C-alpha positions as CSV (number, residue, x, y, z in Angstrom):
1,Q,0.0,0.0,0.0
2,V,1.0,3.6,-0.7
3,Q,-0.4,6.7,0.9
4,L,-0.1,10.0,-0.9
5,V,-0.9,13.4,0.6
6,E,-0.8,16.6,-1.5
7,S,-0.4,20.1,-0.4
8,G,0.4,23.5,-1.8
9,G,-2.7,24.4,-3.7
10,G,-4.4,27.7,-3.5
11,L,-5.5,30.8,-5.3
12,V,-3.1,32.6,-7.6
13,Q,-3.3,35.3,-10.2
14,A,-2.7,34.6,-13.8
15,G,1.0,34.6,-14.6
16,G,1.9,33.6,-11.1
17,S,3.5,30.4,-9.7
18,L,2.7,27.7,-7.2
19,R,4.6,24.6,-6.0
20,L,2.6,21.5,-5.1
21,S,4.1,18.8,-2.9
22,C,3.1,15.2,-2.5
23,A,4.4,13.2,0.5
24,A,4.4,9.4,0.1
25,S,4.5,6.6,2.6
26,G,4.1,2.9,2.7
27,K,6.7,1.8,0.2
28,I,10.3,2.7,-0.4
29,F,9.8,6.1,-2.2
30,R,12.9,6.0,-4.3
31,T,11.6,2.8,-6.0
32,L,8.4,4.5,-7.1
33,A,7.5,6.3,-10.3
34,M,5.4,9.4,-9.4
35,G,3.0,11.6,-11.4
36,W,0.6,14.4,-11.3
37,Y,-2.9,14.5,-12.9
38,R,-5.5,17.2,-12.8
39,Q,-9.3,17.4,-13.2
40,A,-11.0,20.7,-14.1
41,P,-14.7,21.2,-13.5
42,G,-16.8,19.3,-16.1
43,K,-13.7,17.6,-17.6
44,Q,-12.1,14.3,-17.4
45,R,-9.0,13.8,-15.3
46,E,-5.9,14.3,-17.4
47,F,-2.2,13.5,-17.2
48,V,0.1,16.4,-16.3
49,A,3.6,15.1,-15.6
50,R,5.5,12.1,-14.4
51,I,8.9,11.1,-13.1
52,T,10.3,7.6,-12.9
53,S,12.4,6.2,-10.1
54,G,15.4,6.9,-12.2
55,G,14.5,10.5,-12.7
56,S,13.2,10.5,-16.3
57,T,10.4,13.0,-16.8
58,N,7.5,13.5,-19.2
59,Y,5.0,16.3,-19.5
60,A,1.7,17.0,-21.2
61,D,2.0,19.3,-24.1
62,S,-0.2,21.9,-22.4
63,V,2.3,22.3,-19.5
64,K,5.6,21.7,-21.2
65,G,8.0,24.5,-20.5
66,R,5.9,25.9,-17.7
67,F,5.7,23.0,-15.2
68,T,8.6,21.0,-13.7
69,I,8.3,17.8,-11.8
70,S,11.0,16.8,-9.4
71,R,11.6,14.5,-6.5
72,D,13.5,14.4,-3.2
73,N,14.0,10.8,-2.2
74,A,15.4,11.9,1.2
75,K,12.0,13.6,2.0
76,N,9.8,11.0,0.3
77,T,8.3,13.9,-1.6
78,V,7.5,14.7,-5.3
79,Y,7.0,18.3,-6.3
80,L,5.3,20.1,-9.2
81,Q,6.6,23.6,-9.8
82,M,4.0,25.5,-11.8
83,N,5.0,28.8,-13.5
84,S,3.2,31.2,-15.8
85,L,-0.2,29.9,-14.6
86,N,-3.3,30.7,-16.6
87,A,-7.0,30.1,-16.1
88,E,-6.9,26.8,-18.0
89,D,-4.7,25.4,-15.2
90,T,-7.5,25.7,-12.7
91,A,-8.3,22.2,-11.5
92,V,-7.9,19.8,-8.7
93,Y,-4.4,18.3,-8.9
94,Y,-3.8,14.7,-7.9
95,C,-0.6,12.9,-7.0
96,A,-0.4,9.3,-8.2
97,T,1.8,6.3,-8.5
98,P,1.6,2.9,-10.2
99,G,3.4,1.4,-7.3
100,T,6.4,0.5,-9.4
101,G,9.5,2.2,-10.6
102,Y,8.5,2.4,-14.2
103,W,5.4,4.3,-15.3
104,G,2.0,2.6,-15.8
105,P,-1.7,3.1,-14.9
106,P,-1.7,4.6,-11.4
107,G,-3.0,2.4,-8.7
108,Y,-2.7,4.8,-5.9
109,W,-4.0,8.4,-5.6
110,G,-3.9,11.2,-3.2
111,Q,-7.0,13.2,-2.2
112,G,-6.2,16.1,-4.4
113,T,-5.4,19.8,-3.9
114,Q,-7.3,22.7,-5.5
115,V,-5.5,25.2,-7.7
116,T,-7.4,28.2,-8.8
117,V,-6.0,30.7,-11.2
118,S,-7.8,34.1,-11.4
119,S,-7.6,36.0,-14.6
C-alpha cells in the first residue's frame, strides 16, 4: 500500500507560480514512479507530468516549458513547480503512482489539492 498526501494548492493570479508537494509513505519512495494529474470542472482527469524512479520526466504538451516535476527521495516527496499559470490550469491536482519504478496506470491516488488561477 502507498499513501499520498498533496499540499500547496491555492488561489493565484494569472502569470503567477505555485509549488505542489506530495508526500508518500508505505513503500520505499525511491523505487516509485510518481506523477501528477488534474481534473477541471466538467472535464475528465488528465495527465500532467511524471517522473520515474530513475528521474526521467515526461509532460503533457499543455504544461511543457511551464511546469517542472521533481523528487526528493530523502524527504519521500515529489513536487510540481508551476509557473506562468493561466485560467486553464484551474483544477484539482492529484498525485499518483503505479506502485512501481516504471510508469504505468496509477494504482494509488492522493486526495487532491485545489489550484485556482484568477484572470
